[in-house]
C-alpha atoms as one frame of an Amber mdcrd trajectory, in Angstrom:
protein
  -1.727  10.657   5.907  -4.888  11.736   7.651  -6.167   8.983   9.946  -9.754
   7.932   9.262 -11.849   5.737  11.555 -13.668   2.722  10.119 -16.983   2.374
  11.976 -17.617  -1.140  10.578 -14.378  -3.127  11.026 -11.151  -2.656  13.007
  -8.788  -3.324  10.100  -5.085  -3.575  10.905  -3.631  -3.001   7.430  -2.812
  -5.637   4.823  -1.946  -9.074   6.200  -0.513 -10.226   2.881  -0.914  -9.809
  -0.858  -0.705 -13.158  -2.682   0.886 -13.136  -6.148   1.956 -15.873  -8.559
   5.546 -16.341  -9.739   7.114 -18.450 -12.507  10.311 -19.354 -10.605  10.277
 -19.341  -6.801  14.080 -19.467  -6.613  14.396 -16.253  -8.666  11.633 -14.700
  -6.563  13.569 -15.493  -3.363  16.764 -14.077  -4.870  14.961 -10.839  -5.813
  12.804 -10.175  -2.734  15.141 -11.581  -0.063  18.583 -11.004  -1.535  18.117
  -7.783  -3.553  15.276  -6.022  -1.699  16.283  -7.467   1.694  12.808  -8.683
   2.719  13.071 -11.475   5.295  11.565 -14.769   4.137   9.293 -15.594   7.075
   7.271 -18.666   6.034   7.449 -21.371   3.356   4.858 -24.002   2.506   4.663
 -26.953   0.123   1.116 -27.177  -1.263  -0.684 -30.511  -0.820  -0.494 -33.016
  -3.652   2.630 -31.506  -5.178   0.614 -28.573  -6.577   3.273 -25.984  -5.755
   4.653 -23.714  -3.046   3.586 -20.653  -1.023   6.286 -18.329   0.419   5.853
 -15.188   2.550   8.203 -12.169   2.715   8.093  -9.517   5.483   7.515  -6.043
   3.992   7.443  -4.239   7.372   4.757  -3.154   9.859   3.563  -6.760  10.181
   2.582  -6.878   6.480   3.707  -9.509   3.970   4.026 -10.087   0.256   3.371
 -13.737  -0.542   3.962 -15.772  -3.696   2.471 -18.951  -5.037   4.396 -21.151
  -7.423   1.958 -23.469  -9.199   3.305 -26.304 -11.340   0.554 -25.684 -13.920
   0.144 -21.879 -13.940  -0.293 -20.128 -17.258   2.113 -17.341 -18.275   1.213
 -13.717 -17.592   0.289 -11.424 -20.467   1.898  -7.938 -20.347  -0.755  -5.291
 -20.878  -3.437  -7.655 -19.552  -2.314  -9.238 -16.286   0.273  -6.506 -15.616
   1.478  -3.230 -17.166   3.656  -3.398 -20.294   5.906  -0.548 -19.189   6.879
   1.441 -16.124   5.034   4.731 -15.479   6.548   7.493 -17.571   8.035   4.965
 -20.018   5.004   3.617 -21.881   1.570   2.054 -21.456   0.880   1.403 -17.772
  -2.648   0.043 -18.282  -3.668  -3.419 -17.093  -6.949  -5.379 -17.284  -9.964
  -5.214 -14.988  -9.331  -7.360 -11.921  -5.562  -7.303 -12.424  -3.048  -6.085
  -9.892  -1.387  -3.072 -11.484   1.488  -2.598  -9.013   2.546  -2.869  -5.368
   3.637   0.367  -3.676   6.027  -0.246  -0.798   6.052   2.588   1.727   9.474
   4.126   2.423  10.506   7.106   4.543  10.719  10.387   2.618  14.184  11.103
   4.027  15.469   7.728   2.720  13.803   7.896  -0.712  16.761   9.238  -2.760
  19.200   6.893  -1.012  16.967   3.898  -1.788  16.637   4.895  -5.453  20.420
   4.942  -5.741  20.728   1.632  -3.878  18.322  -0.108  -6.290  20.313   1.103
  -9.289  23.566  -0.033  -7.637  22.040  -3.509  -7.247  21.409  -3.626 -11.002
  17.649  -3.059 -10.863  16.317  -1.083 -13.859  14.253   1.731 -12.363  12.009
   4.458 -13.734  12.822   8.093 -13.225  11.638   9.666  -9.981   8.017  10.803
 -10.271   6.841  13.601  -7.979   3.043  13.240  -7.932   0.940  16.396  -7.484
  -2.497  17.760  -8.434  -1.361  19.553 -11.608  -2.825  18.766 -15.046  -0.089
  16.156 -15.620  -0.133  14.881 -12.009   3.655  15.258 -12.080   6.140  17.916
 -11.011   9.760  18.172 -12.064  10.722  19.721  -8.727   9.525  19.140  -5.178
   6.987  21.716  -4.005   4.373  21.812  -1.210   1.710  20.267  -3.496   3.705
  17.074  -4.126   1.975  14.401  -2.047   4.077  11.329  -2.871   7.406  10.588
  -4.560   7.690   7.353  -6.528  10.144   5.160  -8.356   9.021   2.036 -10.239
  10.675  -1.241 -11.262   9.771  -4.784 -12.309  10.469  -8.031 -10.463  11.627
 -11.150 -12.388   8.000 -12.002 -13.324   7.139  -8.526 -14.610   5.265  -7.551
 -11.436   5.509  -3.790 -11.136   6.795  -2.539  -7.780   7.011   0.995  -6.468
   8.936   2.642  -3.662   6.564   5.387  -2.470   7.284   8.142   0.058   4.400
  10.282   1.346   5.388  13.948   1.520   2.274  15.678   2.879  -0.628  15.200
   5.258  -3.989  14.688   3.530  -7.080  16.704   4.432 -10.679  16.906   3.172
  -9.583  18.853   0.064  -7.702  15.757  -1.159 -10.972  13.876  -1.812 -12.485
  16.017  -4.580 -13.390  13.890  -7.625 -16.560  11.981  -8.406 -15.801   8.448
  -9.705 -16.154   7.205 -13.284 -18.576   4.392 -14.134 -18.065   1.429 -16.499
 -19.763   3.309 -19.358 -17.260   6.193 -19.101 -19.653   8.648 -17.432 -19.020
  10.306 -14.102 -21.155   9.383 -11.043 -21.942  12.981 -10.071 -22.408  13.741
  -6.374 -21.090  10.454  -5.013 -18.025  12.209  -3.575 -18.327  15.947  -4.216
 -20.888  17.950  -2.289 -20.938  15.448   0.569 -19.618  16.258   4.016 -17.679
  13.603   5.955 -20.734  13.178   8.245 -23.069  12.423   5.293 -20.582  10.403
   3.270 -20.947   7.258   5.407
């Protein structure tokens, strides 16, 4: 990926993403024992309200889970996607977390896909994302920018193994964003140079 400089804050990546699980024991079995993420910190919440566990996802980043003794169940299609990409409706509600993409090396991607299946994890097909009309390519080509495979954890949280396959440049930022009313905010991205975009 092309490195950009943030003139406002010296961010160092994601410290942790905090999610909510139904069963912390199953969460530990999945993230530690199946995906191999080291469990690096566990907390009991004050007043018997629950637990907070942290898993190392590499590069100093963590995925954390709360278990609350009074949490409400998730609603597929609202709090998370109903289906994996390429297999059904992948939409989720405003403010929801749609999925977590875990960065993997491109040269390990196929091996890791096979390893997940061998561990009994139901995975999507491999999706080669490009800039075509479908955003997908059946075969690898120079325009494919990331390869993905998707799967659910025990709580229906959608996870992705993602492998970048190209360096980004200015041509990769080329679409004006949509607004809440379904109209495009013309000129917010396109027609601006990096020097005037700040």
